[in-house]
C-alpha positions as a LaTeX table, in Angstrom:
\begin{tabular}{lrrr}
\hline
Residue & $x$ (\AA) & $y$ (\AA) & $z$ (\AA) \\
\hline
Met1 & 36.79 & $-63.59$ & $-1.03$ \\
Ala2 & 40.30 & $-64.13$ & 0.32 \\
Thr3 & 43.23 & $-63.69$ & $-2.00$ \\
Pro4 & 46.38 & $-65.57$ & $-1.04$ \\
Ile5 & 49.53 & $-63.52$ & $-0.75$ \\
Thr6 & 52.33 & $-64.85$ & $-2.89$ \\
Gly7 & 56.00 & $-64.46$ & $-2.19$ \\
Gly8 & 57.77 & $-64.28$ & 1.13 \\
Thr9 & 58.56 & $-67.14$ & 3.43 \\
Ala10 & 56.60 & $-68.89$ & 6.13 \\
Phe11 & 58.75 & $-67.03$ & 8.63 \\
Asp12 & 57.58 & $-63.68$ & 7.24 \\
Phe13 & 53.94 & $-64.70$ & 7.47 \\
Gly14 & 54.34 & $-66.11$ & 10.96 \\
Ala15 & 55.91 & $-62.93$ & 12.21 \\
Ala16 & 53.00 & $-60.92$ & 10.89 \\
Ala17 & 50.49 & $-63.25$ & 12.49 \\
Gln18 & 52.18 & $-62.92$ & 15.87 \\
Ala19 & 52.25 & $-59.16$ & 15.86 \\
Thr20 & 50.24 & $-57.83$ & 18.72 \\
Thr21 & 47.67 & $-55.15$ & 18.33 \\
Ala22 & 47.79 & $-52.11$ & 20.52 \\
Gln23 & 45.43 & $-52.40$ & 23.47 \\
Pro24 & 44.01 & $-49.28$ & 25.07 \\
Gln25 & 45.34 & $-48.70$ & 28.54 \\
Thr26 & 42.80 & $-48.77$ & 31.30 \\
Thr27 & 43.35 & $-46.86$ & 34.46 \\
Thr28 & 41.31 & $-47.16$ & 37.58 \\
Thr29 & 40.50 & $-44.26$ & 39.81 \\
Pro30 & 39.07 & $-44.38$ & 43.29 \\
Ala31 & 35.29 & $-44.13$ & 43.34 \\
Ala32 & 35.39 & $-41.07$ & 45.59 \\
Ser33 & 37.26 & $-39.00$ & 43.04 \\
Val34 & 34.95 & $-39.79$ & 40.13 \\
Gln35 & 32.80 & $-36.77$ & 39.39 \\
Gln36 & 29.30 & $-37.25$ & 38.15 \\
Pro37 & 28.41 & $-35.05$ & 35.21 \\
Thr38 & 26.50 & $-31.99$ & 36.27 \\
Arg39 & 23.04 & $-31.50$ & 34.91 \\
Val40 & 22.99 & $-28.87$ & 32.23 \\
Glu41 & 19.89 & $-26.73$ & 32.21 \\
Pro42 & 18.91 & $-25.21$ & 28.88 \\
Ala43 & 19.39 & $-21.49$ & 28.67 \\
Gly44 & 16.22 & $-19.53$ & 29.22 \\
Tyr45 & 15.16 & $-17.29$ & 26.43 \\
Thr46 & 13.52 & $-13.97$ & 27.04 \\
Val47 & 11.61 & $-11.87$ & 24.61 \\
Lys48 & 11.18 & $-8.14$ & 25.08 \\
Leu49 & 7.94 & $-6.99$ & 23.52 \\
Ser50 & 7.55 & $-3.46$ & 22.28 \\
Asp51 & 5.05 & $-1.28$ & 24.12 \\
Asp52 & 2.65 & $-1.59$ & 21.20 \\
Ala53 & 2.84 & $-5.40$ & 21.15 \\
Gln54 & 2.53 & $-5.64$ & 24.92 \\
Val55 & $-0.54$ & $-3.38$ & 24.97 \\
Arg56 & $-2.20$ & $-5.37$ & 22.19 \\
Leu57 & $-1.42$ & $-8.67$ & 23.93 \\
Leu58 & $-2.86$ & $-7.52$ & 27.24 \\
Asn59 & $-5.95$ & $-6.17$ & 25.47 \\
Ala60 & $-6.41$ & $-9.51$ & 23.69 \\
Gln61 & $-6.20$ & $-11.21$ & 27.09 \\
Gly62 & $-9.13$ & $-9.09$ & 28.32 \\
Gln63 & $-7.35$ & $-6.40$ & 30.33 \\
Thr64 & $-8.97$ & $-2.97$ & 30.47 \\
Val65 & $-7.24$ & 0.25 & 29.40 \\
Pro66 & $-6.62$ & 1.41 & 33.00 \\
Gln67 & $-5.23$ & $-2.04$ & 33.93 \\
Ile68 & $-2.94$ & $-2.03$ & 30.89 \\
Ala69 & $-1.76$ & 1.48 & 31.72 \\
Ile70 & $-0.79$ & 0.39 & 35.24 \\
Met71 & 0.85 & $-2.87$ & 34.14 \\
Thr72 & 2.92 & $-1.26$ & 31.39 \\
Asp73 & 3.59 & 2.04 & 33.17 \\
Leu74 & 2.12 & 3.93 & 30.22 \\
Ser75 & $-0.46$ & 6.70 & 30.23 \\
Thr76 & $-4.04$ & 5.87 & 29.32 \\
Gln77 & $-3.67$ & 8.16 & 26.31 \\
Ala78 & $-0.69$ & 6.10 & 25.09 \\
Val79 & $-2.59$ & 2.83 & 25.62 \\
Asn80 & $-5.58$ & 4.24 & 23.75 \\
Gly81 & $-3.25$ & 5.33 & 20.96 \\
Tyr82 & $-1.73$ & 1.84 & 20.62 \\
Leu83 & $-5.21$ & 0.32 & 20.54 \\
Gly84 & $-6.49$ & 2.86 & 18.02 \\
Ile85 & $-9.08$ & 4.19 & 20.44 \\
Thr86 & $-9.86$ & 7.84 & 19.82 \\
Gln87 & $-11.71$ & 10.02 & 22.28 \\
Thr88 & $-14.60$ & 11.88 & 20.73 \\
Pro89 & $-14.60$ & 15.47 & 21.89 \\
Val90 & $-17.60$ & 16.52 & 23.90 \\
Thr91 & $-19.37$ & 19.34 & 22.08 \\
Ala92 & $-20.92$ & 22.27 & 23.89 \\
Ala93 & $-24.29$ & 21.59 & 22.26 \\
Ala94 & $-24.39$ & 18.05 & 23.67 \\
Ser95 & $-23.66$ & 19.29 & 27.18 \\
Asn96 & $-26.46$ & 21.94 & 27.02 \\
Lys97 & $-29.24$ & 19.41 & 26.45 \\
\hline
\end{tabular}
């Protein structure tokens, strides 16, 4: 709903109606100097697994203890330790049979 403005003269209202609004300035640049935006690649994330987690992951993927030892540069005893594999000692009685 428009509300009429009271007071003032027709001259005052006419001056306001003729006021120009600011126009943004446009500048043109040669096409050769316009740079295309470069493609931004997302940053790659890396995760460093602990030896324990890496051994368990490789075991879950079906790798054998010797393969895991080579891939992780750990001893087979360390890999067995991470996997909870204990070596049963060979007794002298079992070897005499």
